[in-house]
C-alpha positions as CSV (number, residue, x, y, z in Angstrom):
1,I,2.0,-7.2,58.3
2,E,0.5,-8.3,61.7
3,T,-0.8,-11.9,61.9
4,L,-3.5,-13.3,64.1
5,G,-4.8,-16.9,64.2
6,C,-3.6,-20.2,62.9
7,Q,-0.4,-21.3,61.1
8,M,-2.2,-21.0,57.8
9,N,-2.4,-17.2,58.4
10,V,1.3,-17.1,59.2
11,A,2.0,-18.9,55.9
12,D,-0.4,-16.5,54.1
13,S,1.4,-13.5,55.5
14,E,4.6,-14.8,54.1
15,V,2.9,-15.0,50.6
16,V,1.5,-11.5,51.0
17,A,5.0,-10.2,51.9
18,A,6.4,-11.8,48.7
19,I,3.7,-10.3,46.5
20,L,4.1,-6.8,47.9
21,N,7.9,-7.0,47.8
22,G,7.6,-7.9,44.1
23,A,5.4,-4.9,43.6
24,G,8.1,-2.6,44.9
25,H,7.0,-2.2,48.6
26,T,9.4,-2.7,51.5
27,Q,8.4,-4.6,54.6
28,T,8.9,-3.2,58.1
29,N,8.2,-4.6,61.6
30,D,7.8,-1.0,62.9
31,V,4.2,0.0,62.8
32,E,5.1,3.7,63.4
33,A,7.3,3.7,60.3
34,A,4.8,1.9,58.1
35,D,2.7,3.6,55.4
36,I,0.5,0.6,55.0
37,V,-0.6,-1.8,57.8
38,F,-2.2,-5.2,57.0
39,L,-3.9,-7.2,59.8
40,N,-4.3,-10.9,58.8
41,T,-7.3,-12.1,60.7
42,C,-9.1,-15.2,61.9
43,A,-12.9,-15.7,62.1
44,I,-13.1,-19.2,63.6
45,R,-14.5,-17.8,66.9
46,E,-16.2,-14.6,68.1
47,H,-13.2,-13.9,70.5
48,A,-10.8,-14.0,67.5
49,E,-12.8,-11.3,65.7
50,E,-13.1,-9.1,68.7
51,K,-9.3,-9.2,69.2
52,A,-8.9,-8.1,65.6
53,L,-11.4,-5.3,66.0
54,Q,-9.6,-4.1,69.1
55,R,-6.3,-3.9,67.1
56,L,-8.1,-2.0,64.3
57,R,-9.4,0.5,66.7
58,A,-5.9,1.0,68.1
59,L,-4.7,1.6,64.5
60,R,-7.4,4.2,64.0
61,S,-6.3,5.9,67.2
62,L,-2.8,5.9,65.9
63,N,-4.0,7.6,62.7
64,Q,-5.9,10.2,64.7
65,N,-2.9,11.0,66.8
66,N,-0.7,11.4,63.7
67,Y,-3.3,13.7,62.2
68,A,-3.4,15.8,65.3
69,K,0.4,16.2,65.3
70,V,0.5,17.1,61.6
71,R,-2.3,19.6,61.9
72,L,-0.5,21.5,64.7
73,G,2.1,22.6,62.2
74,K,-0.3,23.4,59.4
75,Q,-3.2,25.3,60.9
76,T,-4.5,26.7,57.6
77,A,-4.2,23.5,55.5
78,D,-7.3,21.6,54.1
79,K,-8.3,19.1,56.8
80,K,-9.2,16.4,54.3
81,E,-5.9,16.7,52.6
82,L,-4.1,16.7,56.0
83,W,-5.9,13.5,57.0
84,H,-5.0,11.8,53.8
85,E,-1.4,12.9,54.1
86,S,-0.9,11.8,57.7
87,K,-2.9,8.5,57.9
88,K,-1.7,5.0,57.4
89,T,-3.5,2.8,54.9
90,V,-5.1,0.0,57.0
91,G,-6.1,-3.3,55.4
92,V,-7.7,-6.5,56.7
93,L,-6.8,-9.8,55.2
94,G,-7.9,-13.4,55.7
95,C,-11.1,-15.0,57.0
96,M,-12.5,-12.0,58.8
97,A,-12.2,-9.9,55.7
98,E,-14.6,-12.1,53.8
99,R,-17.0,-12.5,56.6
100,M,-17.3,-8.9,57.8
101,K,-16.5,-6.9,54.7
102,E,-19.6,-4.7,54.9
103,K,-19.1,-3.9,58.6
104,L,-15.4,-3.2,58.2
105,L,-15.9,-0.8,55.3
106,E,-19.2,0.9,55.9
107,E,-20.3,0.6,59.5
108,T,-17.0,0.9,61.5
109,K,-14.9,2.8,58.9
110,L,-11.9,1.1,60.4
111,V,-10.1,0.0,57.2
112,D,-9.3,1.1,53.7
113,I,-8.6,-2.3,52.1
114,V,-10.4,-5.6,52.5
115,A,-8.9,-8.7,50.8
116,G,-10.0,-12.3,51.3
117,P,-7.6,-15.3,51.4
118,D,-7.8,-15.8,47.6
119,A,-7.3,-12.2,46.6
120,Y,-3.7,-11.5,47.7
121,R,-2.3,-11.2,44.1
122,D,-4.7,-8.2,43.8
123,L,-3.2,-6.3,46.8
124,P,-0.9,-4.0,44.7
125,R,-4.0,-2.8,42.8
126,L,-6.1,-2.4,46.0
127,I,-3.3,-0.3,47.5
128,E,-3.4,2.0,44.4
129,V,-7.2,2.3,44.8
130,A,-6.8,3.1,48.5
131,S,-4.1,5.7,47.8
132,G,-6.6,7.6,45.6
133,G,-9.0,7.9,48.5
134,Q,-11.3,5.0,47.6
135,Q,-11.9,1.8,49.4
136,G,-10.3,-1.3,47.9
137,I,-12.1,-4.6,48.2
138,N,-11.7,-8.1,46.8
139,V,-13.1,-11.0,48.7
140,Q,-13.8,-13.3,45.7
141,L,-13.2,-16.9,46.5
142,S,-11.4,-19.1,44.0
143,V,-11.7,-22.8,43.0
144,D,-8.0,-23.0,41.9
145,E,-5.8,-20.4,43.6
146,T,-3.0,-22.1,45.6
147,Y,-0.2,-19.5,45.3
148,A,2.0,-22.4,44.2
149,D,4.3,-20.1,42.2
150,I,4.9,-17.6,45.0
151,V,8.1,-18.1,47.0
152,P,7.1,-17.0,50.5
153,V,9.2,-14.4,52.3
154,R,9.8,-16.0,55.7
155,A,10.7,-14.1,58.9
156,A,14.4,-13.2,59.2
157,G,16.3,-15.2,61.8
158,N,14.0,-18.3,61.8
159,H,16.1,-20.8,60.0
160,V,14.9,-23.9,61.9
161,G,11.3,-24.3,61.0
162,A,9.1,-23.4,58.0
163,F,5.5,-23.7,57.0
164,V,4.5,-25.1,53.5
165,S,0.9,-24.9,52.5
166,I,-0.3,-27.9,50.5
167,T,-4.0,-27.4,50.4
168,R,-6.4,-24.4,50.7
169,G,-10.1,-24.4,51.6
170,C,-12.2,-27.1,53.0
171,N,-15.2,-29.3,51.8
172,N,-16.1,-31.0,55.0
173,M,-18.9,-28.6,56.0
174,C,-18.9,-29.4,59.7
175,A,-22.0,-27.9,61.2
176,Y,-20.1,-25.4,63.4
177,C,-17.3,-24.3,61.1
178,I,-17.1,-21.2,59.0
179,V,-13.9,-22.1,57.1
180,P,-15.6,-23.4,53.9
181,F,-17.4,-20.0,53.7
182,T,-14.3,-17.8,54.4
183,R,-11.6,-19.9,52.6
184,G,-13.7,-21.6,49.9
185,R,-13.6,-25.0,48.2
186,E,-10.8,-27.4,48.9
187,R,-7.9,-27.5,46.3
188,S,-4.4,-28.9,46.4
189,R,-1.1,-27.7,45.1
190,T,0.7,-29.9,42.7
191,A,3.1,-32.4,44.3
192,A,6.0,-31.2,42.2
193,T,5.8,-27.6,43.5
194,I,5.6,-28.8,47.1
195,V,8.6,-31.1,46.8
196,Q,10.5,-28.4,45.1
197,E,9.8,-26.0,47.9
198,V,10.7,-28.5,50.6
199,R,13.9,-29.3,48.8
200,A,14.8,-25.6,48.6
201,L,14.1,-25.2,52.4
202,A,16.2,-28.2,53.3
203,Q,19.1,-26.9,51.2
204,A,18.7,-23.5,53.0
205,G,19.2,-25.3,56.3
206,V,15.6,-25.6,57.6
207,K,15.3,-28.6,59.9
208,E,11.6,-28.9,60.4
209,I,8.8,-28.4,57.9
210,M,5.1,-28.2,58.7
211,L,2.7,-29.1,55.9
212,L,-0.4,-27.0,56.2
213,G,-4.0,-27.2,55.1
214,Q,-7.5,-26.8,56.6
215,N,-7.9,-30.5,55.9
216,V,-4.3,-31.4,55.2
217,N,-4.6,-35.2,54.9
218,S,-7.4,-35.0,52.2
219,Y,-4.7,-33.7,49.9
220,H,-5.3,-34.8,46.3
221,D,-3.2,-33.7,43.3
222,K,-5.2,-34.9,40.3
223,S,-2.6,-33.6,37.8
224,T,-0.2,-36.4,38.5
225,Q,-0.7,-40.1,38.2
226,I,0.5,-42.5,40.9
227,D,0.2,-46.3,40.5
228,T,-2.4,-47.4,43.0
229,E,-4.5,-50.5,43.5
230,A,-7.7,-48.6,42.7
231,D,-8.7,-45.1,41.7
232,S,-11.5,-45.0,44.2
233,Y,-10.5,-43.2,47.4
234,K,-11.3,-45.0,50.6
235,I,-11.6,-43.0,53.8
236,A,-10.6,-44.5,57.2
237,E,-12.7,-47.5,58.3
238,G,-15.8,-46.5,60.3
239,F,-15.9,-42.9,58.9
240,S,-18.2,-41.2,56.4
241,D,-17.7,-38.2,54.1
242,L,-20.2,-35.6,53.0
243,Y,-18.0,-34.7,50.1
244,R,-18.1,-37.1,47.2
245,L,-15.6,-35.8,44.6
246,R,-12.3,-37.1,46.0
247,H,-12.3,-40.1,43.6
248,G,-10.0,-40.6,40.7
249,G,-6.3,-41.1,40.2
250,G,-3.5,-38.8,41.3
251,T,-1.2,-38.1,44.3
252,R,-2.8,-38.6,47.7
253,F,-1.6,-37.5,51.1
254,A,0.3,-40.7,51.8
255,D,2.1,-40.4,48.5
256,L,3.0,-36.8,49.1
257,L,4.1,-37.5,52.7
258,D,6.4,-40.2,51.4
259,M,7.9,-37.9,48.7
260,V,8.5,-35.0,51.2
261,A,10.0,-37.2,53.9
262,S,12.4,-38.7,51.3
263,V,13.9,-35.3,50.4
264,D,16.2,-35.2,53.4
265,P,16.2,-37.7,56.3
266,E,17.6,-35.0,58.6
267,V,14.6,-32.7,58.1
268,R,11.6,-33.3,60.3
269,I,8.1,-33.3,58.8
270,R,5.0,-32.4,60.6
271,F,1.5,-31.7,59.3
272,T,-1.7,-30.0,60.5
273,S,-4.7,-29.8,60.6
274,P,-5.9,-33.3,59.6
275,H,-9.4,-34.8,59.8
276,P,-9.7,-38.2,61.4
277,K,-11.6,-39.7,58.4
278,D,-8.5,-39.2,56.2
279,F,-6.1,-41.1,58.5
280,T,-6.0,-44.1,56.2
281,D,-3.8,-47.1,56.8
282,D,-1.4,-46.0,54.1
283,V,-0.8,-42.7,55.9
284,L,0.1,-44.5,59.1
285,E,2.4,-46.9,57.2
286,V,4.3,-44.0,55.6
287,M,4.7,-42.4,59.1
288,A,6.0,-45.7,60.4
289,K,8.4,-46.0,57.5
290,H,10.1,-42.6,57.9
291,P,11.8,-41.7,61.3
292,N,11.8,-38.0,60.2
293,I,8.0,-37.8,60.2
294,C,7.2,-36.6,63.7
295,K,5.0,-38.8,65.8
296,G,2.9,-36.0,67.3
297,I,-0.5,-36.3,65.7
298,H,-3.3,-33.7,65.9
299,L,-6.6,-35.7,65.9
300,P,-9.5,-33.3,66.4
301,A,-12.3,-35.1,68.2
302,Q,-14.5,-32.0,69.0
303,S,-16.8,-34.1,71.2
304,G,-16.8,-37.6,72.9
305,S,-20.5,-38.1,72.3
306,T,-21.8,-39.9,69.2
307,N,-25.0,-37.9,69.3
308,V,-23.2,-34.6,69.3
309,L,-20.7,-35.8,66.6
310,R,-23.7,-36.6,64.4
311,T,-25.2,-33.2,65.0
312,M,-21.8,-31.6,64.2
313,R,-21.7,-33.6,60.9
314,R,-18.3,-34.9,61.8
315,G,-18.8,-38.2,60.0
316,Y,-17.8,-40.6,62.7
317,S,-18.9,-42.1,66.0
318,R,-17.1,-42.2,69.4
319,E,-16.4,-45.8,68.8
320,A,-14.9,-45.2,65.3
321,Y,-12.7,-42.4,66.7
322,L,-11.4,-44.6,69.5
323,D,-10.7,-47.5,67.1
324,L,-8.6,-45.1,65.1
325,V,-6.7,-43.9,68.2
326,H,-6.0,-47.5,69.2
327,K,-4.8,-48.3,65.7
328,I,-2.4,-45.2,65.8
329,Y,-1.0,-46.3,69.2
330,A,-0.5,-49.9,67.8
331,K,1.2,-48.9,64.6
332,L,3.1,-45.9,65.9
333,P,4.3,-46.6,69.5
334,N,5.1,-43.6,71.7
335,T,2.9,-41.3,69.5
336,E,1.5,-38.3,71.3
337,I,-2.0,-37.2,70.2
338,S,-3.5,-33.7,70.5
339,S,-7.1,-32.7,69.9
340,D,-9.7,-29.9,69.8
341,F,-12.9,-29.9,71.9
342,I,-16.0,-27.7,71.8
343,S,-18.2,-27.5,74.9
344,G,-21.9,-26.6,74.7
345,F,-22.6,-27.3,71.1
346,C,-26.3,-27.2,70.0
347,G,-28.3,-29.9,71.9
348,E,-25.4,-31.1,74.0
349,T,-26.8,-32.7,77.2
350,E,-25.0,-33.5,80.5
351,S,-24.7,-37.1,79.4
352,D,-23.0,-35.9,76.1
353,H,-20.7,-33.7,78.1
354,K,-19.7,-36.7,80.4
355,D,-18.9,-38.7,77.2
356,T,-16.4,-35.9,76.2
357,V,-14.8,-36.0,79.7
358,S,-14.4,-39.8,79.5
359,L,-12.9,-39.6,76.0
360,L,-10.2,-37.3,77.3
361,E,-9.5,-39.8,80.1
362,E,-9.4,-42.8,77.8
363,V,-7.2,-41.3,75.1
364,G,-4.8,-39.5,77.3
365,Y,-4.1,-36.4,75.1
366,A,-0.7,-34.8,75.3
367,Q,-2.2,-31.5,74.2
368,A,-5.8,-30.2,73.9
369,F,-7.3,-27.0,72.6
370,M,-10.7,-26.4,74.4
371,F,-13.3,-23.8,73.7
372,A,-16.9,-23.0,74.5
373,Y,-19.2,-23.1,71.4
374,S,-19.4,-19.8,69.5
375,Q,-22.0,-19.7,66.8
376,R,-20.8,-18.4,63.4
377,E,-23.1,-16.9,60.7
378,K,-23.6,-18.9,57.5
379,T,-22.8,-22.2,59.1
380,H,-25.2,-25.2,59.1
381,A,-25.6,-24.7,62.9
382,H,-26.5,-21.1,62.4
383,R,-29.1,-21.9,59.7
384,K,-30.6,-25.1,61.0
385,L,-29.8,-25.7,64.7
386,I,-30.7,-23.9,67.9
387,D,-27.8,-22.6,70.1
388,D,-29.8,-23.9,73.2
389,V,-27.0,-24.4,75.8
390,P,-26.9,-21.4,78.2
391,N,-23.6,-19.6,78.2
392,E,-23.0,-20.3,81.9
393,V,-23.5,-24.0,81.3
394,K,-21.1,-23.9,78.3
395,L,-18.4,-22.2,80.5
396,R,-19.0,-24.7,83.4
397,R,-18.7,-27.7,81.1
398,L,-15.6,-26.1,79.4
399,Q,-14.0,-25.7,82.8
400,E,-14.7,-29.4,83.6
401,V,-13.1,-30.4,80.3
402,I,-10.0,-28.2,81.0
403,S,-9.7,-29.6,84.6
404,T,-9.9,-33.2,83.3
405,Y,-7.2,-32.5,80.7
406,R,-4.9,-30.7,83.2
407,A,-5.2,-33.7,85.6
408,I,-4.1,-36.0,82.8
409,A,-1.3,-33.7,81.7
410,E,0.0,-33.6,85.3
411,K,0.2,-37.4,85.4
412,Q,1.8,-37.5,81.9
413,A,4.4,-35.0,83.1
414,E,5.4,-37.2,86.0
415,D,5.8,-40.2,83.5
416,Q,8.2,-38.1,81.4
417,I,10.8,-37.9,84.2
418,G,13.8,-40.2,83.3
419,K,12.9,-40.5,79.6
420,I,15.2,-39.9,76.7
421,H,14.2,-37.6,73.8
422,L,15.7,-36.4,70.5
423,V,15.3,-32.6,70.5
424,L,15.7,-30.1,67.6
425,V,17.5,-27.1,69.0
426,E,15.7,-23.8,68.4
427,G,18.0,-21.4,70.4
428,P,17.9,-19.4,73.6
429,S,14.7,-19.1,75.7
430,K,13.1,-15.7,75.6
431,K,12.9,-15.6,79.4
432,D,16.5,-16.8,80.1
433,Q,19.2,-16.5,77.4
434,S,21.4,-19.0,79.4
435,I,18.8,-21.7,78.9
436,W,18.1,-23.0,75.4
437,Q,14.9,-24.7,74.0
438,G,13.7,-27.1,71.4
439,K,10.9,-29.6,70.6
440,T,10.8,-33.3,70.9
441,D,9.6,-35.6,68.1
442,G,6.2,-35.5,69.7
443,L,4.5,-32.4,71.1
444,R,6.6,-31.3,74.0
445,R,8.9,-28.3,74.5
446,C,12.3,-28.9,76.2
447,M,14.6,-26.6,78.1
448,F,18.3,-27.3,78.7
449,P,21.6,-25.6,79.4
450,P,23.7,-25.6,76.2
451,S,26.8,-27.1,77.8
452,P,29.7,-28.6,75.8
453,I,28.9,-32.3,75.1
454,I,30.0,-35.2,72.9
455,D,29.1,-34.9,69.2
456,T,28.7,-38.3,67.5
457,K,27.0,-39.7,64.4
458,D,28.1,-43.3,65.5
459,A,25.1,-45.2,66.7
460,S,27.1,-47.7,68.7
461,L,29.0,-44.9,70.5
462,L,25.8,-43.0,71.1
463,K,24.3,-46.1,72.7
464,K,27.2,-46.4,75.1
465,V,26.8,-42.7,76.1
466,L,23.1,-43.3,76.8
467,N,24.0,-46.5,78.8
468,N,26.6,-44.5,80.9
469,D,29.4,-46.7,79.6
470,Q,32.9,-45.4,79.7
471,V,33.8,-43.6,76.4
472,T,36.6,-41.5,75.1
473,P,35.0,-38.6,73.2
474,T,36.9,-37.2,70.3
475,D,34.6,-34.3,69.5
476,I,33.2,-32.0,72.2
477,R,31.3,-28.8,71.5
478,S,28.3,-26.8,72.6
479,P,24.9,-27.3,70.7
480,K,24.0,-24.7,68.1
481,V,20.7,-23.8,66.5
482,G,19.5,-26.5,64.1
483,D,21.4,-29.3,65.9
484,Y,19.7,-32.5,67.1
485,V,20.5,-33.3,70.7
486,V,19.7,-36.3,72.9
487,V,18.3,-35.2,76.3
488,H,17.4,-36.8,79.6
489,V,14.3,-35.5,81.4
490,N,15.0,-34.4,85.0
491,R,11.9,-32.5,85.7
492,A,8.6,-31.9,83.9
493,T,5.5,-29.8,83.9
494,P,2.4,-30.3,81.7
495,S,3.8,-27.8,79.2
496,T,7.6,-28.1,79.5
497,L,10.4,-30.7,80.0
498,Y,13.5,-29.6,81.9
499,T,16.4,-31.7,80.7
500,E,20.1,-32.1,80.4
501,V,21.9,-32.8,77.1
502,L,23.6,-36.1,76.8
503,A,24.9,-35.8,73.2
504,I,24.7,-34.0,69.9
505,T,23.8,-36.4,67.1
506,S,21.8,-36.8,63.9
507,L,18.2,-37.8,63.4
508,S,19.3,-40.8,61.4
509,T,21.8,-41.9,64.0
510,F,19.1,-41.7,66.8
511,A,16.7,-43.7,64.7
512,Q,19.2,-46.6,64.6
513,L,18.9,-47.1,68.3
514,D,15.5,-48.6,67.9
515,K,16.8,-51.3,65.4
């Protein structure tokens, strides 16, 4: 199983692995040894689809080479039988499967199986169909499939972090976005199954869990009843919502976040990708309550222009977005915010573009994902709007956005020097095994030598260590994968902090330093 695209695709590949293992198949990471190759794809932008098509062409070439080798030894054999005997079954999964099913099966002849995001339970049958020489296809979208009963098969060796899907699909219908058409209507797993999965991961030694959903903070489990002041759902102040069916009782995102964070105070909780309209006060209050909920927030703006945001059907103005940013910074000090930006959307003017540049400067994003607008079929923009910004203008504006972000990131990197962070140890760096890496509570990656250092869960002793007071350590050891270490930043780039380890400790102990 090869995975392209977002974290949701990674989580889906783990579900696929579990389903196929259960059907008697054995997973391999060696494409040469595989009888079946699945490519889990993304359709969010044209570039993502082209990347997947390139990989599918490479797999076709691999099949052709295998056929040539087999045919050399069997000159008189039936060519059709030889091809069937030598070729690998190739399948496309995910968003691109639903969007390009006809092209993949009929026009390009690149694949044998096409399965959409809600059809993975059907893969064993589709494999049987393909093994008989027919094309297997199921791209039916579901209104209730969440794979809640499937225990994902996670990659061997990665015991620090794990993804847990809590919602599937999206109802927001932003003008540019194809996700509602490739992943279907929004639906939520039951809170009980999510908490059960998180608890099992914590017991297995996982130290960081990422809650996933296309609109993760609109989570709503209607099967459970939580005592609330009112059944009517209120989105964040200053925002609007195209979708009107989120009312009624049940477990909301703030409730779930509180439950999950309470499972184990030593397990970090992150979530992505949220929509600004669903960052309600109760979500921010739960984040402030739990030290183990990471203070790195993805807050997709897409544009800094109210006019463009209206055309995009985002449901907020520049002013409402900035009010939310200021509220986050006030309620959650030291929070780092990341965002997404689209340059050159339909009707965007130079003035609109300048509004986006100024938004980056005002917010001071710690991370940004920036792209030129790529029109997608079926979307509101494709049906109702005109893609009227020339490509060269899109690319020039995108470069200005990127340059603005990089200038901000350089300044933020300088400000990091001398700071103290709690870092979750992930293990040796790929480039240099003598240097280890990990992530801060926010959005930054750290590098450090894993030298022997004091290990303490005593907050008063840890405070003395950080103050450079004289201490007599009783426990000295080198950090190991899954440890929390306190680091001091000596050097910084926009993407990486270069640090030294001051102590090994616990998340709970470090949290006491702020009290």
